[in-house]
N, C-alpha and C positions, 0 to 999 in steps of 0.2 A: 504491499499500499505505499509505503515512503517514497516509492520509485516512481506510481501513477502520479502521487502528488508532486512531485519534482519536478515529472515530465509536463503536468499540464501548468506550472509554474512556466516551464522553458516554453512552452506553448504561448503562454501570454503576452512573454518578451518578446518572441519571434514575430508574432502577429501586428504588432506595432507597426504603423505604415512605412515609417524608415528603415526598419529591418527586413520589411517584406521587398522593398526596393533593393536593399543590399543583398539580398536572395537572388531575386532576379537579375541583379547584376552579374552576381556569380556566377548562375548557371547560365546565362546566356554568354560571357567571356568563356566559361570552360568549355562550353559546345563549340564556339566557334576555334578555339585555339585544339580543341583536341580532335578536329575536321584536319586541321594541318597536320602533315607527316613531319615526325622529329618533335613537336612541339608539345609535350606533355604536362600534367599537370604540377610539376616537379618544377620543370622552368617556368611555368607562369606564375606560380606561389614566389618561386623566387626573385623573379622580375618585381612581383607587387610588393615586397618586402620594405623596400626604402618608401613607395607610394604612400602604404598602410603606416606609416610609421607613427603618424599623427592623431591617427583614428581611435575611436574608442575599441579597446580587445575584442568586444561582443560583437560591434558590428564589423572587425576586421576578420573574426573567425566565421561568423555565419559568409560572406564572401569565400573566404578560403574551403568552406565546407560546398559550397555551390560550385566552386571551381574544379574541387577535386570529383564532384562527382558529375558534373557537367563534361569535362575531358573524357571521363571513361564511357561515356554515353557518344561524344564525338567520333573517339576513336573506332568506332566502328562502321561509320561511314566512310571513313577512309580505305579500311580494310576493304571492303565490301564494293566499293567503286574504283578504287585503284590498285588494291593487292598491295598496299603500302600499310602495316599498321602504324596507328600513331601513336600505340603504345603496346610495351611487350604482352601485356594481356589478350590483345586485340590480334596476336600472330596466328592462332587457331582459327578465328573467326575467319580470316583471310581465305583459308584452305576451299572451304566450299562454298564462301559467301562470294567471292569473285567467280567462282564458276557459275552460281547462279543469277549473276549481273550478265554475264558474257550470252547466258540463254535465256535474255530479257525477263530473269524476275528479280532484279534489283531492288524492287519496292516490296515483293513479301519479303525478302533478306532483311532489309532495315527495318520493317515493321515489326516482324519477331523478335530481333535484335533490340528495339526502342521498348516492346512490351515487357519481352524477357526481362530487361534492365530494371523496368519500373518494379516489376514483382518482384525480382530477386533483391533490388536495393531498399524494398519497403520492408519484406522479411526480415534481412539483415539488420535493418537500422532497428526493429523491434528487439532482435537478438541484443544489438548494441546496448539498448536502454534497460535490458535486465542483465546481460552477464556482466557488464562494466562494474555496476556496484558488487556484484559476488567477488570478482574478481580484487576488487579493492579489499576486501575481506581478508583474503589469502594476501595480499601484497603486507598489510598491516603487521604479519607474522614475522615480515623479513625484518633482519638488520642489518648492519655495514657488511658483514662477510657476507650476505645470501644476495645482497644487491651485487656486490663485485662480481660473485661467480654467475649471476643473472645477466650481468652485461657480458662477463666472457661468452656465455652460450650466445648473446645476440651478434658478438662479433664474430665468432667460430660459423654461425647461420647464415649470415648476411654475407660472409667472406666464402664460404665453400661450397654451401649448398647451391646458392643462386647465379652463380655463375659457371662458365665451360670449364676452368681451371681453376683449382685450388689455390695454387700458388700466384697466380695473378689476383684472383682475390685477395688473398693476405698482403700480397705487396701494395695494393691499393689501399688497404687498411690502415698498415704501416705509414703510409705516407699521410694518410689521415692524422693518427695517432701522433704523429713526427710535429706537424702545423698546430696542434692542438695544446704541444708544450711548450712554443714560443709564447714570452713573456715572463712577466715575474711570478715566481714562484711564491704561493701565498704563504707558505710553512716558514720558507727560511728568508724569503725577500729578495733574493738572487736574481740575476735577469739571466733567461735562457733562452740560448739561440735567437738572440735578438740581434747579432752582427754588429753592434753599436749602434743602432739604428733607433732612435728615439719613438718613433710611431710604433714599433712593435713592443714596446714595453708592456702596452693594456693588450697584447695578444693581438691575433689576426682574427678582423671581425669574419663573423660564421656565414653574415649575408654577403659580404664581398666575396667567400668563398664559393658560396652557392650559385651567386649570379653567374661569376666566372666559368665555373664547371658546366653549369649546365645551357647558358646563354649563349655565352662567348665561345666557348668548347664544341656546342652544336652548330655555331655558325660557321666557324670555321672548318669544321668536319664537311658540312654541306657545301660550301665555298670550293672546297678539294676536289668534290665530285661533280660540278656542276658541269662537266664537259659531257656528262654520259647522256644518252639520249633521252627525251622526256618520255615521262610515263604516260600511258594509253588510259583515258578517263572514259570508264563506262557510263551512260547517261542512264537517269533515272527515268524510267516511262511507264504510263499506265498508273491504275491505282493503288494507292497504298495498300489497301485493305487486304485482307489476307482471306483466302479462300476457307470452306468448310475443312476441307483436307489439311490444309496448312494450320488451322487451330487445332484439330484432333491431333496432328503429329508433332504441334510444340508445346502444349501445356504441360504435360509430364516433364519434358527436359526441364522447363523452364525450373519446375518446383526439384528435381535432382540435382540439377546444375546449382541453386541456390543451397541445399543439404551438403554437396560438396565444397563449395565455395566459401561460406561463412567459416566453418571450423578450421578449415586449415588455413584460411585469412588470419586467422587469431591467434594462430603458434607464433612461438620466436621466428621461425623458419618461413614467414607467413610469403605475403607476394601474391601475386596474381599468375604467374605463370603455370605452376605445379597444380592447381587447381582447374585451369582452364583444359588443360593436355589431359587431366584425369576425367574430367564432362565428357570430352570427346570421346576416349576410349572407352567410358561407359555407354555413351549413346549407340554407338557402334555396335555395342554386345547386345542391347536391349533391341536393335534395329530390324525391321522384317526384312528390309533388303540391305544389308552391308555393304554389297558392291557398290551400291550408291554414294557411299561417303568417298569423297574427293572427287566426286562428279557434280555437287550442287545439293546435297541432302538439307534440308529445312533444320532438321534435329540438329547437324553440327554446327550450326550457328544459332539455336535458341539455347540448347545447352550450354556451350563455354563463354556465350554472353551474360548469360544468370552468373556463372559461376564466375567470372570477372567481377561483376558489379557487388555480388555477396562478398567477395574476398576483398572487396574494397573497405565496406563496411568493416569488415572481420579486422583490418590492418589496425584499425581505429582502437581496438579494446587492449593490446597491450601499449598503445603509447599514451593514452590516456588513464590506464589502470597504474600501470608500473613506469611510465616516462620512457619507454622501448622501443624507438622505431626500427619496423622490420622493411622496409623499402625506402627509396628515395625521396618520395615524396612526403614519407611518414617523418623521414628524418629532418626535410625543409619545415613541415608543421612543428616539429620540436623548436626549430630554430626561430620560428615565430613565435611561440610560447615564452622561450628565454627573450625575446626580443621587448616581452612586454612585463618581462619579471617574472612569468610564471614558471614553474617548473611542473608538468604533469606527473602523476603519482597518485601515493593513496591519500594525501591531502588536497588533491584537486578538487574533488566532488564536495569535500567540506568547506574549503577556505575559498572557493570560484565557484561554488556551485551553481550562479544564475549565468557564468558564462558557458559553462560545461552542458547545462541542460538546454539553454536557448541554441548553441550548435547541434545538439544533438535533435532538437524540434525541427530547426532549420533545415535538417536534413529530408524529414519526412515532405516538408513544404516544398524543398526542392526538386524532392525527385518527382514530385507532381507535376510540378513547372517544367520538368525536363520531358515529360510526355509529352504537353502539351505544345512543347517547343519542337521537338524532334518528329513528330508524325508529320503535322501539317507542313512544317518548312524546311522540310529535308532536300529539297531541288535548291532553296538558298542557302544553305549549307554546304552543299556540294559547289556552288559555283565559289565557294573560297578557295577552292583547289585550282582553280585557274590565276590565282596570284601570282606573279612570276617570283622565283625564289629569290633571285637577287635584291628586290624590293623587300621583301617581308623580311628576310634575314640582315638585310642592313638598318631597316627598321628596330629591329631588337638589337642591334649594337649600339645604336645611338640612343636607346631608352634606357640599356643595360648603364652605360657609361653615365647620364644623367641622374638616373635612380643611384647609384654607387657614388656618386660626386658630393650628392645632397644630403647625405648621412654625417659627414663630417666636414664637409667643404675644404678637403684637402686630396691635392694632387697626387699626393703617394698613395692614395687608395685606388686612384687610377691604372698607377704603374703595377699595383698589388694585382688589380683586377685582369690586368693583361698577362701576366705572369701565370695567374692561374688557369687563366683561358687558353694557354698554350700549352700549359698541363692537361688541361680536359681535351684540346685537340689530339694531342698524341697520344692520350690514353685510349679515346676511339679507334686511333687508328691501327694500334698493336692490340685491340680488342681488349682492355682492360676494364673490369666493370668501375663504374663510379659511385654507386650507392657506396660501397663500403669505404671508401675515402671520405663521404660525409659523414657516415654512422661516427668512425673513427675518430674525427675532427670533433663532433658533438657529445659523443660518450666518454673518449679519452680522459678528461679532465676530471669529469665526474667519476669516472671508475677509479683514478687516482684518490681522487677525494676518498671515496668508499672504502678502499684498500689501506689507506693510512688512518683512518678512523678504527677500522677494524684491530690493524698492528697496535694501535694504542691502547684500545680496550683489552686487547689480551695480552697487553704490556711484553709485546717484542714476541709473542709466541706466533711462527705462521702456521703451527698446524690447528689454529681456530679455522682456516677453510675446509680443513678436513675431518674436523669433529664433530661440525653442525649438519646433523643429517641433510636439510634442505640444501645447504652449500655443497657438500660434499654429491649428493645428486646431481645438481644443476652442472658441476665440475666432469663429472662421469659422462653425461648427456653430450658436453661440448666436446669431450675427447672421442667420444663415440662416432659424432657427426663428422670427425676429422679423419679417424681412421677407417671409419665405414666404407665410405667412396674409394679410400686406395684398396681396401681387402676385394670391395667387387670388381675393381678396373683389374686386377691382377688375377682375381679368379676365371676372369673373362678371357683374359691373355692366355691363360693354361688351357 
């Protein structure tokens, strides 16, 4: 009952005219951004961090929530019409979605993606509303040692499980950890890795790194690849209404995709890639005609898109309950919380209850707005794909630099932005994942603080991390996440 009362209070805040406008702005921008290939919610939220700096925190997070959900809706449009996923969670959608578009069935494919996203997003948001407070009760059992072990698990899962190479994922993580160490050590007062530069004494601003990695890095990467042939855009023709057969083949995949996406998205090794692939395999197993998969099966669009959007809501569970980001977008949202001096975790629901419940309530409203925006206006969103890439990414570069300069009015931040952008470009060129670097940068200092706190409480006894049952279990799970894939690869090789 406490959860229902808090949620109703959240709706009271979210239903104010101003916050409704902020939500509409967020979902509209999110859909428009999600349609454009290569520009996902992480990049968009990173770009808007400097712009929303002076906004009320509640309004800012209502915008961010709309952006987050909207970008996931929009990315399906790119996957189906262009065969170019706007987000990694839409890779599976592109397989059969684009084949449907080639056969003149782009409209039903877009419709089942939009309705499935709405169904999954609504059910998963209900899950978020009731699961997060339960997770908070578990989080209250955690001390410094348990939090440090949990962060080690987050480091490992984001680095080892979500990329193609464990070594590359770990390398990206350690770059982020090293950047996070720059500045004055709060315990000793000594400067670390500042190279005598005064602007670095306060550390590297997370906003600068986020904008550099996602905006400049992506812009440089796209510019490097612009010489290739232009993409072929499939047109949206016919009515968006689905036939009776399409409805009959879609509703079960929507529910199954939701059931797969939300729980997996809530895990420390969350994200959207694993749930969408599992949903695709599940639908193929249940299909009456499995041979149709890969040739334009509507179930292969409905299930993965539902799993994708359900996982998006699931990712917010560890973020709000434990302060743990399990995706690049969640890491940027954590940076947004820190920008306002707010630390997600067990105390968030008690110390900032108005903000968190208004955010959750706005997700319900935003999900409905997205359905209204996506079904009738899909032709309009498709036209955004015709924007020339040089103009698009040139505008992103200008907007990035103006936003970062406005933070401190310091030219040094622009040079730092350029340096991080080059790093982001090189990481994309050599296929290094970007998410572990951001997670390492944000969680690194927090993990160091928890380690020192636990070490001090135990009076220098390091065994405290192995004698506490929860801490030991988390460390063993982290070790299994590293060793397991290696053993599996060796077994397959043998």
